[in-house]
N, C-alpha and C positions, 0 to 999 in steps of 0.2 A: 312862628305860628301860634295862634291862640289855641287853647285846649278844646278839643271836641271829640266826640265819640269816634272810635276807630272804624274806618270804612273797610269792609271785607268783600272782596269780589274775585271771581275766578279770572285768570289772565286772559282766557279766550273771550269771556264776556266783556272785559275791559276794552279789549281791542275792537270789539264790535259795537260798543256803546259810545257814540261820539261825545255825549254829554259827560259821562263818567270819565272818559279819557281826557277831555279838556280840563276837567276839574283836577284830575290827578296831575297832569302836566303843570298846571298853575300852582297847585299845592307844593309840588316838588321844587319849583322855581323859588317859592317863598319860604323854603326851609322845613318842609315836612320830612318826617322819618317814616320810611316804608319797610315792609318785609316783602321780598320778592323771591320767586322760585328760580333756581339755576339748574345746571346739569350735575351739580355736586351736592349742594346743601341749600336750605333756605338761608337768605342773607338779609341783613339790614342794608338799606340803601338811602343815600342822601345826595343832594346836589354837591358837586365838587367845590363850588364857590360859596357855599353857605357855612360860614364859620360856626354859627349857632347850632345848626343841625349836626355838624361834625362833632362838636363838643357834646351834644346830647347822646350820640351813639356811644362815645367813650364812657359817658356816665351810666347809660343803660347797661352796657356790658361789664362795667367796672374794668375796662381795658387799660392796660399800660399805655400812656400817651406817647411812649417812645416807639410803639408799634404802629406803623402807618396802615391806612386803609388801601384797598385795591380799586383801581380805576377800571371800569368796564367799557369796552369798545365793541364794535361789530365785526371788524376785520383788520388784517395786518396793514392795509393801505392807510388806515387812520393814524398810524404811528407817525408817518411823515407829515401828515396834516397838522398833527399836534406838536410837531417839533421834537418828537422822541426818536433819537438817532441810535443806530447800532450798525454793525458791519453787515454786509450782504450775506455772509456765512451764517451769522446768528439769526438774521431775519428769516433765512430759509428754514432754520430749525423751528422758529416760532410759527411760521406759516404752515409747516407740516403738522403742527399740533393745535392749530386754531381752525374753527372754533373747537374748544376742548378744555381739558383740565390742566392747562399750563399757565401759570402766572409768571410773566417775564418782568424781571426787575431791570429798569433802564435808568439812565441818567436824566435828572430833571432838566427840561429845556431852559436855556438862558433867556429866551424871549418867547412871547406868545402867552396864551391863556393859562398854561400850566407852569409858567416861570415862577409864580409865587407859591407853588406847592410847598407844604410845610416840612418836607424832608428833601435831602439832596438827591435821593433816588425815588422812583415811583414804580410800584408793581402794577402791571397792566394785564388784562385778560379778556378774551372774547369767549363767552360761555356758549357751550353747545346745546342751546335750548331755543328751538325755533321761534316760539312765541315771545320769549324774552328778547331775542335779537330784533324782532319786529318792533317791540316796545322801545328798545334802545334807539332804534332808527327814527322813531317818531318824536322822542323826547327832545325838548329844546335845550336841554343841559346834559352834561355828562354825569354819571353816577359814581360815587365812591361807595364801596361795599365792604362788608365783613360778615362772617357767619352769624346767624341769628341765635345767639346763646350767651349766657353769662361766661365771662372768661374763666377757663379752667373746667367748665362743665361740658358734658358731651353735647354735640349738635344733634337735634332731632330732625327727622324727615317727615314727621306727621304734622300737618298744618293745624289741626285742632289743639294739639299740645302746645305748640308755639303761640298760637293766638290767645289761648287762655293765660299763658304766663305774661305776655307782653301787651295785652289789650288796653291797659291803662297808660302805656308808655309810648305807643306809636300811633301814627295818623292813618296809615293805610296798610292793609294786609292783602297782598296779591298772591293768590294761591293757585296751585296746580296739582292738588291731591298729594298722596304720599309719594315722595321722591324715591327713585330706585337706587340712588348711589349711596349717599351718606359719607362719602370719602372726599376730603378736601382736595383742592388743586395742588399740584406739584409746583413749588416756588423755586425758580432758577435765577440767579444773579448773573445777568449778561453784561455787567459793567466791569467784570474781571476776566482775565484770560489764563486758563480756560474757564468757561462758565462754571459757577459753583451752585450745587443744589442746597438750598436753604431749608427746604421741607420736602420730604418725599411724600407724594400724595397719589392722586388718581392715575397719573401716567408716569412711565419710566423714560428718562432721557438718556 
């Protein structure tokens, strides 16, 4: 992406404005970095297949490159479509907590569009945010996400504070007011038996 002034818009208005929505979709396909609202925190988001945008997120956050980003989906049925396999027992646990504050760590597929993901496992989540789920359903690409903060710093739920800090580093800020949670998702590794909690967060498993 070429550098241009950050575009800021409420998520409801984005969904209602076809012109802005088309521009957002095209920009994300072409490597834009956005901040989006979720059911837990505001998060950075990029296209999962834009290496340039992924590298930019790590640079903005000063994030350890050994820590992967999280893939957003809309529902548990997408796991099979993306080649993300797990047992029926584990899938039932995931389904019971989606949409919601559970990030499920699953094995990277050997074939398909996620087969070249840059880690052997991938964290996946369906956020419990009605308008974000609508946006994810419209987007022509999948989003990789991480909390919108510098690594080691607390995450803020106030969009004005986040926008002021990152306005010169991101392309889009999709806002939804002050978020009620501020608690990150619970991360569970479903590639081991029994599943292992890697981070205790919003929900208890």
